[in-house]
Phi, psi and omega in degrees: 000132179290152181295326178298323178290321178299315180297318180299316180294322179296319179293322177297320178296322179289331181291345178290331182223065186296320182294319179295322179295316180294316180299321181291336184270352186295327179298314178294320181300305182290328178297316179297315180297317182294319181296315179300313181297315183291318178297318179294321179293320178299316178295320178295320179296319180299312180293324179299312182292323179294321177295320179294316181291330180292345178295340176289343183106201180292148177297137182213176174248120179272121182249124182240122179300141179233222181231130181296143181211359189279333182072030176297145180305132179090357181232136180279150178266145176080019180263130177290128182283130176236121181250116180284152179298319180293326177293324177296321179294319179292322179296324177299319180290331185264350187289341179101174187290344181283341178257119184277317183203148171235104184268121174282145182223124173253137174213157181288132178291332174234155181296138181267150176282121180244127183239139178197132172055040179078001178251154175217150183205143174271121186228158175283137181242127177248134171251128184206187180254185189290347182274350188302316184299315182293316182288327182267004174073031176273113172267146184267126175276319176219150177071214186211170173268156180290156184251181185295326180295325179286330175290313181293327182273003180054044183288141179277068180242158183216148173243132184254141167295159187302314181289323178300318178296321179293319178302315191273330186237007178085321175211145189297322185284001178262002189272325187297132180090350181272167180254153173212170179235130176247116184052038177086355181262137185280137176223156176249134180279123180248352181194156175231129182281156175292153182290132177264165177276204180299152184241126182250353178235139184054050186293338180282349178233079184301134180300326182291345182247018182276151164246119186249127181230161175302140185297325178293324178291321178299325180284319185278328186252336184247003172080016178281145191274117179293340182270000182210087179291154182291318180193170179236144173251112185257124181245125177268167174294148180306131178092350180276127180301146181303315181301325179290318179299315180299314182298318180294318181294316181291328177296327178278328182279320189307303183300329181282328187254007172082030174220154179282135183301336181263005177288114186290338183257350182296322175221147170259145181220147179227124180269109182295329181296341178294335177298321177295322177296323178295323177296315179296322179295316177299317181298317179297316178296320179295319179295322177296316178300313180297321180298315180293311181297318180294320178298316179298316180298315181291323178297317178298318177296319179294323177296322178298317179295317180297318179296322177301314182287328175296321177295320178296319179296323177299322178287333183260011185303319178296317179299318180291322179297317179297318179299318177295322183295326181269007172111004178292137181279145179300325181299319180293316180294319178295320179298322178295321177294319177299318181298317178298316181294321180293325178297316179294308182294317180294319177297318178295318180295314180297317178297318179295318177299316180297316179297317179298316179294320177296321177297317178297317180296317180297318180292326180289335181275350178291155176303140182303134177259154182286333187238350183249114181287149176283141180292148178235115179276117182256150175303326179295315179298317178296318180296317179297316180296318180297316181295321178296317180293323179296317179296318180293319181296317180295318180295317181295333179269333182288326182296308178292331177296321177294327179294327179302321183291339183270352180283114179270147183294309185294319180295319181293322180291323178294321180292332180290000000 
């Protein structure tokens, strides 16, 4: 028998009970669509969060001085740790090749009064060096960031976050070249940073509202203590694990700053790169959840298709018995049943995939939202969904095919 004839007969058999066939396929149909949408949304969320976190700049370890408490031999307990800016620079040189940079950071414990063009606003002020913009991912919208000569020369220059410039001058592009006063001290604005997105690290000091000045100027003009930096940003070489970078940096800092490198309370540290790991962990957990939920949904759909065909076989038992009696082979009859089941399961799977892809396309064409990531259809997601649907389709067709072999000629004729 030609395959075209087999397909025609299978379609004719399905046309006898079209509503039952459609109802039995709905589980697979909606399951396929839901899996595609959820997998695409999960991938989109992962990329969305990584892009948002990357606005902080390169991953680093934030080191904050604390109070010694370990009582290691040669070190006093209960002493407030003070890390000098010059000691941080020497520790960077001594930390070894695995540590790329140790950036000292001074900041106001309380917001400073900033005045410009008849306006005033209390803003956070950061003192740092010329590398801060590159490491922290600050792109310049207007002007420039200060350079090493301005840091060494203690120049009274300032770089404003995008919102800070808008607060003080009405619009960001009007700030460069203008003067302002920080705590009564005169500064000249040399740059305005580009606007950043949402901030998940240091949320109490938004980057868009910062006033950034050379760290030496912050010490000489704003009274910040050169012998006690507020915190350090430690950057390791790409690929070096955070714990190793932290250990190398503290080993170089500790002896200079009067604390034991293994004192857990002498400094507090936060590895920003761990946030990226949390995103990957969430994504992995979400994929496992989708996999389990999708598998259950598809299995239920496959059981529905199998039950539909088992019911049809019960109605056709006499027809199948007569066919066997006149010489039809069980293999041929089973193959015909498999073909009918595959048409139902395959049609439902294809329709569900198409609906899921159309849904992803429709969501991706909507205007970008601030909090809802656009779905991303990945080849891996499509491949996983296809394999799951293939397994369900084969199972749904194998069960009624096995039932064909159990229909006996004499028993079916007696029941008729």
